[in-house]
C-alpha positions as CSV (number, residue, x, y, z in Angstrom):
1,M,251.2,12.4,8.8
2,F,248.2,13.9,7.4
3,D,248.4,14.9,3.7
4,P,246.7,17.3,3.6
5,R,246.2,18.3,7.2
6,R,243.0,18.1,8.7
7,V,241.1,21.0,10.5
8,Y,239.5,20.0,14.1
9,V,237.6,22.1,16.5
10,A,237.5,22.2,20.1
11,R,234.4,23.0,21.7
12,S,235.8,23.5,25.3
13,R,239.3,24.8,26.3
14,T,241.6,22.2,25.3
15,P,245.3,22.0,27.2
16,L,248.1,22.5,24.3
17,F,251.2,20.5,25.2
18,W,254.8,20.8,24.0
19,F,257.3,17.8,24.6
20,D,260.8,19.3,25.6
21,P,263.0,16.8,23.9
22,V,265.9,17.5,26.0
23,T,264.6,17.2,29.8
24,G,261.5,14.4,28.4
25,Q,259.0,16.6,29.9
26,T,255.9,18.0,29.1
27,L,254.9,21.2,29.7
28,V,251.0,23.2,29.2
29,I,251.9,25.9,26.6
30,G,248.4,27.4,26.4
31,D,244.5,26.1,25.1
32,L,243.0,25.5,22.1
33,L,239.4,26.8,21.7
34,G,237.7,26.5,18.1
35,P,239.4,25.1,15.0
36,F,243.2,24.3,14.9
37,T,245.2,22.3,12.1
38,V,246.5,18.6,12.9
39,Q,249.2,17.1,11.0
40,A,249.6,14.2,12.6
41,Q,247.8,11.6,15.4
42,F,249.7,9.4,17.6
43,V,249.5,7.7,21.2
44,L,251.3,9.4,24.1
45,R,253.3,6.5,25.9
46,D,252.5,8.0,29.1
47,G,249.2,6.4,29.7
48,N,248.8,5.1,26.3
49,R,246.2,8.1,25.2
50,P,245.6,9.4,21.7
51,A,247.1,12.9,20.9
52,L,247.4,15.3,18.1
53,E,250.5,17.1,16.5
54,V,249.6,20.9,16.0
55,P,251.7,23.0,14.4
56,Y,252.9,25.7,16.3
57,R,254.6,29.2,15.2
58,I,256.5,30.5,18.5
59,D,254.6,33.6,19.8
60,A,252.2,33.7,16.7
61,D,249.8,30.9,16.8
62,F,246.6,30.7,18.4
63,G,246.6,34.2,20.7
64,L,249.8,32.4,22.7
65,T,252.2,35.5,22.5
66,S,253.1,35.3,26.5
67,I,254.8,32.3,26.4
68,S,257.4,33.1,29.4
69,D,260.9,33.6,28.5
70,A,262.1,30.2,30.3
71,V,259.7,28.2,28.0
72,K,261.0,30.2,24.8
73,Q,264.6,29.6,25.8
74,R,263.8,25.5,26.8
75,M,262.8,25.5,22.9
76,L,265.2,27.2,21.5
77,A,267.6,24.7,23.1
78,A,265.8,21.8,21.9
79,G,266.8,23.5,18.5
80,Y,263.2,25.2,17.7
81,S,263.3,29.0,17.2
82,E,260.2,29.9,14.9
83,S,257.8,26.8,15.6
84,V,257.2,23.3,17.5
């Protein structure tokens, strides 16, 4: 965890993933471009690649206001109603 959180800049479109802990599936929920806040860094088990933990308020951050209802239901089923 970073304390305080850090600001990174995506200079080209970078996928924003969400890991569904119920199914173990990783979903692309949008793209980042420009500055974004990071709260932690970790290594993905799949491919041993570095990744950043980005806080996301559902239907509020990064202009991602059209995530499908099916994905929102999956987030809710995983226990996330406001942010992931």
